[in-house]
SEFIZA-3560 file (N, C-alpha, C; in Angstrom, 3 decimals):
REM SEFIZA-3560
<numar><xx>-9.732</xx><yy>18.293</yy><zz>-13.842</zz><atom>N</atom></numar>
<numar><xx>-8.991</xx><yy>19.375</yy><zz>-13.232</zz><atom>CA</atom></numar>
<numar><xx>-7.686</xx><yy>19.499</yy><zz>-13.930</zz><atom>C</atom></numar>
<numar><xx>-7.105</xx><yy>20.686</yy><zz>-13.851</zz><atom>N</atom></numar>
<numar><xx>-5.803</xx><yy>20.900</yy><zz>-14.479</zz><atom>CA</atom></numar>
<numar><xx>-4.805</xx><yy>21.106</yy><zz>-13.363</zz><atom>C</atom></numar>
<numar><xx>-3.765</xx><yy>20.287</yy><zz>-13.360</zz><atom>N</atom></numar>
<numar><xx>-2.714</xx><yy>20.414</yy><zz>-12.329</zz><atom>CA</atom></numar>
<numar><xx>-2.042</xx><yy>19.081</yy><zz>-12.124</zz><atom>C</atom></numar>
<numar><xx>-1.026</xx><yy>19.079</yy><zz>-11.252</zz><atom>N</atom></numar>
<numar><xx>-0.281</xx><yy>17.837</yy><zz>-10.925</zz><atom>CA</atom></numar>
<numar><xx>-1.178</xx><yy>16.901</yy><zz>-10.166</zz><atom>C</atom></numar>
<numar><xx>-1.255</xx><yy>15.626</yy><zz>-10.608</zz><atom>N</atom></numar>
<numar><xx>-2.159</xx><yy>14.673</yy><zz>-10.016</zz><atom>CA</atom></numar>
<numar><xx>-1.936</xx><yy>14.483</yy><zz>-8.484</zz><atom>C</atom></numar>
<numar><xx>-0.686</xx><yy>14.382</yy><zz>-8.091</zz><atom>N</atom></numar>
<numar><xx>-0.374</xx><yy>14.155</yy><zz>-6.657</zz><atom>CA</atom></numar>
<numar><xx>-0.768</xx><yy>15.424</yy><zz>-5.837</zz><atom>C</atom></numar>
<numar><xx>-0.573</xx><yy>16.619</yy><zz>-6.378</zz><atom>N</atom></numar>
<numar><xx>-0.875</xx><yy>17.835</yy><zz>-5.655</zz><atom>CA</atom></numar>
<numar><xx>-2.414</xx><yy>18.005</yy><zz>-5.540</zz><atom>C</atom></numar>
<numar><xx>-3.105</xx><yy>17.723</yy><zz>-6.625</zz><atom>N</atom></numar>
<numar><xx>-4.582</xx><yy>17.783</yy><zz>-6.608</zz><atom>CA</atom></numar>
<numar><xx>-5.111</xx><yy>16.819</yy><zz>-5.616</zz><atom>C</atom></numar>
<numar><xx>-4.601</xx><yy>15.577</yy><zz>-5.617</zz><atom>N</atom></numar>
<numar><xx>-5.071</xx><yy>14.553</yy><zz>-4.716</zz><atom>CA</atom></numar>
<numar><xx>-4.801</xx><yy>14.996</yy><zz>-3.262</zz><atom>C</atom></numar>
<numar><xx>-3.645</xx><yy>15.493</yy><zz>-2.976</zz><atom>N</atom></numar>
<numar><xx>-3.329</xx><yy>15.911</yy><zz>-1.574</zz><atom>CA</atom></numar>
<numar><xx>-4.295</xx><yy>17.031</yy><zz>-1.144</zz><atom>C</atom></numar>
<numar><xx>-4.597</xx><yy>17.965</yy><zz>-2.017</zz><atom>N</atom></numar>
<numar><xx>-5.487</xx><yy>19.057</yy><zz>-1.686</zz><atom>CA</atom></numar>
<numar><xx>-6.897</xx><yy>18.573</yy><zz>-1.332</zz><atom>C</atom></numar>
<numar><xx>-7.418</xx><yy>17.593</yy><zz>-2.147</zz><atom>N</atom></numar>
<numar><xx>-8.742</xx><yy>17.098</yy><zz>-2.015</zz><atom>CA</atom></numar>
<numar><xx>-8.879</xx><yy>16.194</yy><zz>-0.798</zz><atom>C</atom></numar>
<numar><xx>-7.828</xx><yy>15.477</yy><zz>-0.450</zz><atom>N</atom></numar>
<numar><xx>-7.862</xx><yy>14.577</yy><zz>0.733</zz><atom>CA</atom></numar>
<numar><xx>-8.067</xx><yy>15.395</yy><zz>2.026</zz><atom>C</atom></numar>
<numar><xx>-7.723</xx><yy>16.672</yy><zz>2.015</zz><atom>N</atom></numar>
<numar><xx>-7.872</xx><yy>17.536</yy><zz>3.154</zz><atom>CA</atom></numar>
<numar><xx>-9.270</xx><yy>17.969</yy><zz>3.408</zz><atom>C</atom></numar>
<numar><xx>-10.178</xx><yy>17.762</yy><zz>2.426</zz><atom>N</atom></numar>
<numar><xx>-11.550</xx><yy>18.171</yy><zz>2.524</zz><atom>CA</atom></numar>
<numar><xx>-12.297</xx><yy>17.238</yy><zz>3.488</zz><atom>C</atom></numar>
<numar><xx>-12.855</xx><yy>17.725</yy><zz>4.601</zz><atom>N</atom></numar>
<numar><xx>-13.634</xx><yy>16.868</yy><zz>5.504</zz><atom>CA</atom></numar>
<numar><xx>-14.765</xx><yy>16.151</yy><zz>4.756</zz><atom>C</atom></numar>
<numar><xx>-14.879</xx><yy>14.838</yy><zz>5.000</zz><atom>N</atom></numar>
<numar><xx>-15.934</xx><yy>14.079</yy><zz>4.398</zz><atom>CA</atom></numar>
<numar><xx>-15.496</xx><yy>13.207</yy><zz>3.221</zz><atom>C</atom></numar>
<numar><xx>-14.266</xx><yy>13.432</yy><zz>2.749</zz><atom>N</atom></numar>
<numar><xx>-13.767</xx><yy>12.593</yy><zz>1.652</zz><atom>CA</atom></numar>
<numar><xx>-13.358</xx><yy>11.242</yy><zz>2.221</zz><atom>C</atom></numar>
<numar><xx>-14.020</xx><yy>10.172</yy><zz>1.751</zz><atom>N</atom></numar>
<numar><xx>-13.725</xx><yy>8.800</yy><zz>2.247</zz><atom>CA</atom></numar>
<numar><xx>-12.596</xx><yy>8.178</yy><zz>1.432</zz><atom>C</atom></numar>
<numar><xx>-12.773</xx><yy>8.170</yy><zz>0.111</zz><atom>N</atom></numar>
<numar><xx>-11.759</xx><yy>7.625</yy><zz>-0.750</zz><atom>CA</atom></numar>
<numar><xx>-11.621</xx><yy>8.548</yy><zz>-1.964</zz><atom>C</atom></numar>
<numar><xx>-10.464</xx><yy>8.450</yy><zz>-2.610</zz><atom>N</atom></numar>
<numar><xx>-10.215</xx><yy>9.340</yy><zz>-3.782</zz><atom>CA</atom></numar>
<numar><xx>-9.245</xx><yy>8.641</yy><zz>-4.684</zz><atom>C</atom></numar>
<numar><xx>-9.522</xx><yy>8.690</yy><zz>-5.979</zz><atom>N</atom></numar>
<numar><xx>-8.576</xx><yy>8.189</yy><zz>-6.961</zz><atom>CA</atom></numar>
<numar><xx>-8.407</xx><yy>9.194</yy><zz>-8.095</zz><atom>C</atom></numar>
<numar><xx>-7.207</xx><yy>9.309</yy><zz>-8.597</zz><atom>N</atom></numar>
<numar><xx>-6.962</xx><yy>10.261</yy><zz>-9.693</zz><atom>CA</atom></numar>
<numar><xx>-6.298</xx><yy>9.522</yy><zz>-10.820</zz><atom>C</atom></numar>
<numar><xx>-6.628</xx><yy>10.019</yy><zz>-12.036</zz><atom>N</atom></numar>
<numar><xx>-6.053</xx><yy>9.473</yy><zz>-13.242</zz><atom>CA</atom></numar>
<numar><xx>-5.595</xx><yy>10.605</yy><zz>-14.139</zz><atom>C</atom></numar>
<numar><xx>-4.258</xx><yy>10.696</yy><zz>-14.392</zz><atom>N</atom></numar>
<numar><xx>-3.836</xx><yy>11.719</yy><zz>-15.345</zz><atom>CA</atom></numar>
<numar><xx>-4.400</xx><yy>11.419</yy><zz>-16.752</zz><atom>C</atom></numar>
<numar><xx>-4.925</xx><yy>12.373</yy><zz>-17.470</zz><atom>N</atom></numar>
<numar><xx>-5.517</xx><yy>12.134</yy><zz>-18.748</zz><atom>CA</atom></numar>
<numar><xx>-4.533</xx><yy>12.575</yy><zz>-19.828</zz><atom>C</atom></numar>
<numar><xx>-4.501</xx><yy>13.846</yy><zz>-20.186</zz><atom>N</atom></numar>
<numar><xx>-3.489</xx><yy>14.389</yy><zz>-21.096</zz><atom>CA</atom></numar>
<numar><xx>-3.467</xx><yy>15.882</yy><zz>-20.954</zz><atom>C</atom></numar>
<numar><xx>-2.417</xx><yy>16.528</yy><zz>-21.333</zz><atom>N</atom></numar>
<numar><xx>-2.337</xx><yy>17.958</yy><zz>-21.286</zz><atom>CA</atom></numar>
<numar><xx>-2.443</xx><yy>18.547</yy><zz>-19.904</zz><atom>C</atom></numar>
<numar><xx>-1.991</xx><yy>17.787</yy><zz>-18.860</zz><atom>N</atom></numar>
<numar><xx>-2.028</xx><yy>18.292</yy><zz>-17.503</zz><atom>CA</atom></numar>
<numar><xx>-3.390</xx><yy>18.175</yy><zz>-16.857</zz><atom>C</atom></numar>
<numar><xx>-4.306</xx><yy>17.456</yy><zz>-17.505</zz><atom>N</atom></numar>
<numar><xx>-5.650</xx><yy>17.243</yy><zz>-16.969</zz><atom>CA</atom></numar>
<numar><xx>-5.673</xx><yy>15.993</yy><zz>-16.169</zz><atom>C</atom></numar>
<numar><xx>-6.386</xx><yy>16.059</yy><zz>-14.971</zz><atom>N</atom></numar>
<numar><xx>-6.483</xx><yy>14.924</yy><zz>-14.070</zz><atom>CA</atom></numar>
<numar><xx>-7.939</xx><yy>14.632</yy><zz>-13.848</zz><atom>C</atom></numar>
<numar><xx>-8.289</xx><yy>13.373</yy><zz>-13.978</zz><atom>N</atom></numar>
<numar><xx>-9.699</xx><yy>13.007</yy><zz>-13.669</zz><atom>CA</atom></numar>
<numar><xx>-9.669</xx><yy>12.431</yy><zz>-12.228</zz><atom>C</atom></numar>
<numar><xx>-10.528</xx><yy>12.999</yy><zz>-11.398</zz><atom>N</atom></numar>
<numar><xx>-10.572</xx><yy>12.601</yy><zz>-9.979</zz><atom>CA</atom></numar>
<numar><xx>-11.947</xx><yy>12.102</yy><zz>-9.633</zz><atom>C</atom></numar>
<numar><xx>-11.987</xx><yy>10.947</yy><zz>-8.918</zz><atom>N</atom></numar>
<numar><xx>-13.225</xx><yy>10.380</yy><zz>-8.422</zz><atom>CA</atom></numar>
<numar><xx>-13.147</xx><yy>10.394</yy><zz>-6.908</zz><atom>C</atom></numar>
<numar><xx>-14.129</xx><yy>10.996</yy><zz>-6.246</zz><atom>N</atom></numar>
<numar><xx>-14.212</xx><yy>11.047</yy><zz>-4.833</zz><atom>CA</atom></numar>
<numar><xx>-15.407</xx><yy>10.277</yy><zz>-4.310</zz><atom>C</atom></numar>
<numar><xx>-15.200</xx><yy>9.438</yy><zz>-3.308</zz><atom>N</atom></numar>
<numar><xx>-16.313</xx><yy>8.705</yy><zz>-2.683</zz><atom>CA</atom></numar>
<numar><xx>-16.512</xx><yy>9.289</yy><zz>-1.291</zz><atom>C</atom></numar>
<numar><xx>-17.794</xx><yy>9.472</yy><zz>-0.918</zz><atom>N</atom></numar>
<numar><xx>-18.131</xx><yy>10.065</yy><zz>0.366</zz><atom>CA</atom></numar>
<numar><xx>-19.471</xx><yy>9.610</yy><zz>0.835</zz><atom>C</atom></numar>
<numar><xx>-19.652</xx><yy>9.708</yy><zz>2.122</zz><atom>N</atom></numar>
<numar><xx>-20.999</xx><yy>9.407</yy><zz>2.675</zz><atom>CA</atom></numar>
<numar><xx>-21.700</xx><yy>10.739</yy><zz>2.968</zz><atom>C</atom></numar>
<numar><xx>-20.965</xx><yy>11.832</yy><zz>2.822</zz><atom>N</atom></numar>
<numar><xx>-21.498</xx><yy>13.175</yy><zz>3.041</zz><atom>CA</atom></numar>
<numar><xx>-22.397</xx><yy>13.490</yy><zz>1.799</zz><atom>C</atom></numar>
<numar><xx>-23.581</xx><yy>14.040</yy><zz>2.060</zz><atom>N</atom></numar>
<numar><xx>-24.511</xx><yy>14.262</yy><zz>0.930</zz><atom>CA</atom></numar>
<numar><xx>-24.017</xx><yy>15.024</yy><zz>-0.267</zz><atom>C</atom></numar>
<numar><xx>-23.353</xx><yy>16.147</yy><zz>-0.076</zz><atom>N</atom></numar>
<numar><xx>-22.897</xx><yy>16.883</yy><zz>-1.280</zz><atom>CA</atom></numar>
<numar><xx>-21.647</xx><yy>17.700</yy><zz>-0.958</zz><atom>C</atom></numar>
<numar><xx>-20.494</xx><yy>17.249</yy><zz>-1.471</zz><atom>N</atom></numar>
<numar><xx>-19.227</xx><yy>17.931</yy><zz>-1.224</zz><atom>CA</atom></numar>
<numar><xx>-18.780</xx><yy>18.781</yy><zz>-2.387</zz><atom>C</atom></numar>
<numar><xx>-19.599</xx><yy>18.938</yy><zz>-3.397</zz><atom>N</atom></numar>
<numar><xx>-19.129</xx><yy>19.636</yy><zz>-4.603</zz><atom>CA</atom></numar>
<numar><xx>-18.584</xx><yy>21.038</yy><zz>-4.279</zz><atom>C</atom></numar>
<numar><xx>-19.255</xx><yy>21.788</yy><zz>-3.463</zz><atom>N</atom></numar>
<numar><xx>-18.799</xx><yy>23.129</yy><zz>-3.138</zz><atom>CA</atom></numar>
<numar><xx>-17.487</xx><yy>23.091</yy><zz>-2.429</zz><atom>C</atom></numar>
<numar><xx>-17.332</xx><yy>22.260</yy><zz>-1.403</zz><atom>N</atom></numar>
<numar><xx>-16.096</xx><yy>22.217</yy><zz>-0.667</zz><atom>CA</atom></numar>
<numar><xx>-14.974</xx><yy>21.697</yy><zz>-1.523</zz><atom>C</atom></numar>
<numar><xx>-15.241</xx><yy>20.723</yy><zz>-2.376</zz><atom>N</atom></numar>
<numar><xx>-14.186</xx><yy>20.204</yy><zz>-3.291</zz><atom>CA</atom></numar>
<numar><xx>-13.782</xx><yy>21.282</yy><zz>-4.291</zz><atom>C</atom></numar>
<numar><xx>-14.738</xx><yy>21.975</yy><zz>-4.843</zz><atom>N</atom></numar>
<numar><xx>-14.473</xx><yy>23.021</yy><zz>-5.801</zz><atom>CA</atom></numar>
<numar><xx>-13.602</xx><yy>24.127</yy><zz>-5.172</zz><atom>C</atom></numar>
<numar><xx>-13.944</xx><yy>24.484</yy><zz>-3.919</zz><atom>N</atom></numar>
<numar><xx>-13.182</xx><yy>25.507</yy><zz>-3.215</zz><atom>CA</atom></numar>
<numar><xx>-11.768</xx><yy>25.047</yy><zz>-3.009</zz><atom>C</atom></numar>
<numar><xx>-11.551</xx><yy>23.783</yy><zz>-2.623</zz><atom>N</atom></numar>
<numar><xx>-10.203</xx><yy>23.272</yy><zz>-2.422</zz><atom>CA</atom></numar>
<numar><xx>-9.361</xx><yy>23.275</yy><zz>-3.711</zz><atom>C</atom></numar>
<numar><xx>-9.998</xx><yy>22.978</yy><zz>-4.810</zz><atom>N</atom></numar>
<numar><xx>-9.329</xx><yy>22.977</yy><zz>-6.143</zz><atom>CA</atom></numar>
<numar><xx>-8.914</xx><yy>24.399</yy><zz>-6.453</zz><atom>C</atom></numar>
<numar><xx>-9.799</xx><yy>25.302</yy><zz>-6.355</zz><atom>N</atom></numar>
<numar><xx>-9.535</xx><yy>26.696</yy><zz>-6.768</zz><atom>CA</atom></numar>
<numar><xx>-8.511</xx><yy>27.346</yy><zz>-5.799</zz><atom>C</atom></numar>
<numar><xx>-8.665</xx><yy>27.127</yy><zz>-4.516</zz><atom>N</atom></numar>
<numar><xx>-7.719</xx><yy>27.742</yy><zz>-3.554</zz><atom>CA</atom></numar>
<numar><xx>-6.334</xx><yy>27.102</yy><zz>-3.704</zz><atom>C</atom></numar>
<numar><xx>-6.276</xx><yy>25.873</yy><zz>-4.200</zz><atom>N</atom></numar>
<numar><xx>-5.020</xx><yy>25.209</yy><zz>-4.444</zz><atom>CA</atom></numar>
<numar><xx>-4.298</xx><yy>25.657</yy><zz>-5.714</zz><atom>C</atom></numar>
<numar><xx>-5.012</xx><yy>26.528</yy><zz>-6.460</zz><atom>N</atom></numar>
<numar><xx>-4.410</xx><yy>27.072</yy><zz>-7.696</zz><atom>CA</atom></numar>
<numar><xx>-4.571</xx><yy>26.137</yy><zz>-8.891</zz><atom>C</atom></numar>
<numar><xx>-5.438</xx><yy>25.161</yy><zz>-8.803</zz><atom>N</atom></numar>
<numar><xx>-5.678</xx><yy>24.222</yy><zz>-9.909</zz><atom>CA</atom></numar>
<numar><xx>-6.842</xx><yy>24.731</yy><zz>-10.780</zz><atom>C</atom></numar>
<numar><xx>-6.910</xx><yy>24.261</yy><zz>-11.989</zz><atom>N</atom></numar>
<numar><xx>-7.983</xx><yy>24.599</yy><zz>-12.890</zz><atom>CA</atom></numar>
<numar><xx>-9.146</xx><yy>23.608</yy><zz>-12.710</zz><atom>C</atom></numar>
<numar><xx>-10.344</xx><yy>24.136</yy><zz>-12.458</zz><atom>N</atom></numar>
<numar><xx>-11.504</xx><yy>23.307</yy><zz>-12.321</zz><atom>CA</atom></numar>
<numar><xx>-12.239</xx><yy>23.259</yy><zz>-13.640</zz><atom>C</atom></numar>
<numar><xx>-12.358</xx><yy>22.086</yy><zz>-14.242</zz><atom>N</atom></numar>
<numar><xx>-12.970</xx><yy>21.968</yy><zz>-15.553</zz><atom>CA</atom></numar>
<numar><xx>-14.400</xx><yy>21.418</yy><zz>-15.463</zz><atom>C</atom></numar>
<numar><xx>-14.673</xx><yy>20.561</yy><zz>-14.516</zz><atom>N</atom></numar>
<numar><xx>-16.030</xx><yy>20.015</yy><zz>-14.447</zz><atom>CA</atom></numar>
<numar><xx>-16.220</xx><yy>19.362</yy><zz>-13.054</zz><atom>C</atom></numar>
<numar><xx>-17.428</xx><yy>19.418</yy><zz>-12.534</zz><atom>N</atom></numar>
<numar><xx>-17.780</xx><yy>18.725</yy><zz>-11.281</zz><atom>CA</atom></numar>
<numar><xx>-19.135</xx><yy>18.027</yy><zz>-11.513</zz><atom>C</atom></numar>
<numar><xx>-19.187</xx><yy>16.763</yy><zz>-11.166</zz><atom>N</atom></numar>
<numar><xx>-20.412</xx><yy>15.947</yy><zz>-11.295</zz><atom>CA</atom></numar>
<numar><xx>-20.657</xx><yy>15.210</yy><zz>-10.015</zz><atom>C</atom></numar>
<numar><xx>-21.946</xx><yy>15.138</yy><zz>-9.662</zz><atom>N</atom></numar>
<numar><xx>-22.333</xx><yy>14.319</yy><zz>-8.490</zz><atom>CA</atom></numar>
<numar><xx>-22.990</xx><yy>13.100</yy><zz>-9.075</zz><atom>C</atom></numar>
<numar><xx>-22.677</xx><yy>11.969</yy><zz>-8.456</zz><atom>N</atom></numar>
<numar><xx>-23.290</xx><yy>10.727</yy><zz>-8.937</zz><atom>CA</atom></numar>
<numar><xx>-23.584</xx><yy>9.894</yy><zz>-7.719</zz><atom>C</atom></numar>
<numar><xx>-24.807</xx><yy>9.421</yy><zz>-7.650</zz><atom>N</atom></numar>
<numar><xx>-25.251</xx><yy>8.557</yy><zz>-6.544</zz><atom>CA</atom></numar>
<numar><xx>-25.275</xx><yy>7.085</yy><zz>-7.065</zz><atom>C</atom></numar>
<numar><xx>-24.671</xx><yy>6.238</yy><zz>-6.302</zz><atom>N</atom></numar>
<numar><xx>-24.661</xx><yy>4.831</yy><zz>-6.700</zz><atom>CA</atom></numar>
<numar><xx>-25.991</xx><yy>4.191</yy><zz>-6.401</zz><atom>C</atom></numar>
<numar><xx>-26.490</xx><yy>3.385</yy><zz>-7.316</zz><atom>N</atom></numar>
<numar><xx>-27.658</xx><yy>2.585</yy><zz>-7.073</zz><atom>CA</atom></numar>
<numar><xx>-27.270</xx><yy>1.348</yy><zz>-6.249</zz><atom>C</atom></numar>
<numar><xx>-28.241</xx><yy>0.661</yy><zz>-5.722</zz><atom>N</atom></numar>
<numar><xx>-27.999</xx><yy>-0.583</yy><zz>-5.028</zz><atom>CA</atom></numar>
<numar><xx>-27.270</xx><yy>-1.557</yy><zz>-5.911</zz><atom>C</atom></numar>
<numar><xx>-27.669</xx><yy>-1.621</yy><zz>-7.208</zz><atom>N</atom></numar>
<numar><xx>-27.002</xx><yy>-2.516</yy><zz>-8.137</zz><atom>CA</atom></numar>
<numar><xx>-25.526</xx><yy>-2.125</yy><zz>-8.304</zz><atom>C</atom></numar>
<numar><xx>-25.229</xx><yy>-0.817</yy><zz>-8.449</zz><atom>N</atom></numar>
<numar><xx>-23.827</xx><yy>-0.404</yy><zz>-8.558</zz><atom>CA</atom></numar>
<numar><xx>-23.021</xx><yy>-0.821</yy><zz>-7.372</zz><atom>C</atom></numar>
<numar><xx>-23.564</xx><yy>-0.682</yy><zz>-6.200</zz><atom>N</atom></numar>
<numar><xx>-22.819</xx><yy>-1.072</yy><zz>-4.959</zz><atom>CA</atom></numar>
<numar><xx>-22.620</xx><yy>-2.588</yy><zz>-4.970</zz><atom>C</atom></numar>
<numar><xx>-23.670</xx><yy>-3.364</yy><zz>-5.387</zz><atom>N</atom></numar>
<numar><xx>-23.489</xx><yy>-4.834</yy><zz>-5.440</zz><atom>CA</atom></numar>
<numar><xx>-22.403</xx><yy>-5.238</yy><zz>-6.410</zz><atom>C</atom></numar>
<numar><xx>-22.401</xx><yy>-4.593</yy><zz>-7.588</zz><atom>N</atom></numar>
<numar><xx>-21.414</xx><yy>-4.928</yy><zz>-8.602</zz><atom>CA</atom></numar>
<numar><xx>-20.004</xx><yy>-4.617</yy><zz>-8.111</zz><atom>C</atom></numar>
<numar><xx>-19.827</xx><yy>-3.483</yy><zz>-7.426</zz><atom>N</atom></numar>
<numar><xx>-18.512</xx><yy>-3.126</yy><zz>-6.931</zz><atom>CA</atom></numar>
<numar><xx>-18.054</xx><yy>-4.135</yy><zz>-5.862</zz><atom>C</atom></numar>
<numar><xx>-18.956</xx><yy>-4.532</yy><zz>-4.999</zz><atom>N</atom></numar>
<numar><xx>-18.630</xx><yy>-5.468</yy><zz>-3.967</zz><atom>CA</atom></numar>
<numar><xx>-18.263</xx><yy>-6.845</yy><zz>-4.533</zz><atom>C</atom></numar>
<numar><xx>-19.055</xx><yy>-7.334</yy><zz>-5.471</zz><atom>N</atom></numar>
<numar><xx>-18.804</xx><yy>-8.659</yy><zz>-5.989</zz><atom>CA</atom></numar>
<numar><xx>-17.546</xx><yy>-8.677</yy><zz>-6.896</zz><atom>C</atom></numar>
<numar><xx>-17.269</xx><yy>-7.571</yy><zz>-7.587</zz><atom>N</atom></numar>
<numar><xx>-16.050</xx><yy>-7.512</yy><zz>-8.393</zz><atom>CA</atom></numar>
<numar><xx>-14.802</xx><yy>-7.454</yy><zz>-7.502</zz><atom>C</atom></numar>
<numar><xx>-14.893</xx><yy>-6.752</yy><zz>-6.381</zz><atom>N</atom></numar>
<numar><xx>-13.722</xx><yy>-6.680</yy><zz>-5.524</zz><atom>CA</atom></numar>
<numar><xx>-13.453</xx><yy>-8.002</yy><zz>-4.832</zz><atom>C</atom></numar>
<numar><xx>-14.518</xx><yy>-8.785</yy><zz>-4.572</zz><atom>N</atom></numar>
<numar><xx>-14.382</xx><yy>-10.094</yy><zz>-3.952</zz><atom>CA</atom></numar>
<numar><xx>-13.776</xx><yy>-11.057</yy><zz>-4.937</zz><atom>C</atom></numar>
<numar><xx>-14.100</xx><yy>-10.946</yy><zz>-6.197</zz><atom>N</atom></numar>
<numar><xx>-13.548</xx><yy>-11.837</yy><zz>-7.262</zz><atom>CA</atom></numar>
<numar><xx>-12.071</xx><yy>-11.647</yy><zz>-7.371</zz><atom>C</atom></numar>
<numar><xx>-11.603</xx><yy>-10.421</yy><zz>-7.215</zz><atom>N</atom></numar>
<numar><xx>-10.184</xx><yy>-10.121</yy><zz>-7.357</zz><atom>CA</atom></numar>
<numar><xx>-9.384</xx><yy>-10.540</yy><zz>-6.112</zz><atom>C</atom></numar>
<numar><xx>-10.036</xx><yy>-10.809</yy><zz>-5.006</zz><atom>N</atom></numar>
<numar><xx>-9.354</xx><yy>-11.184</yy><zz>-3.754</zz><atom>CA</atom></numar>
<numar><xx>-8.848</xx><yy>-12.614</yy><zz>-3.753</zz><atom>C</atom></numar>
//
C-alpha cells in the first residue's frame, strides 16, 4: 500500500474481523501490511478501507496457514519467551 504506515494501520484496524495487524514501511511511501483473521475472506473489506482512506492499493493476497505454519509460529514464539 502507499501511504503513512500509522494511518494505514489505523484504517485497517477499524475493519471488523481483523485480529492482528503488522505493518512495515518499505520504501518510497510503500507499506507492507500483514493482517491475521479468523474471518474467511476480508480482502474486499480491507481493500475498501484502504481506498476510502485515500491510500494506494498495490496488491492484496490471501494466505492460509498450514498446520505446520501454525506449529512453527507457536514454537518460535515460545522460544523467545
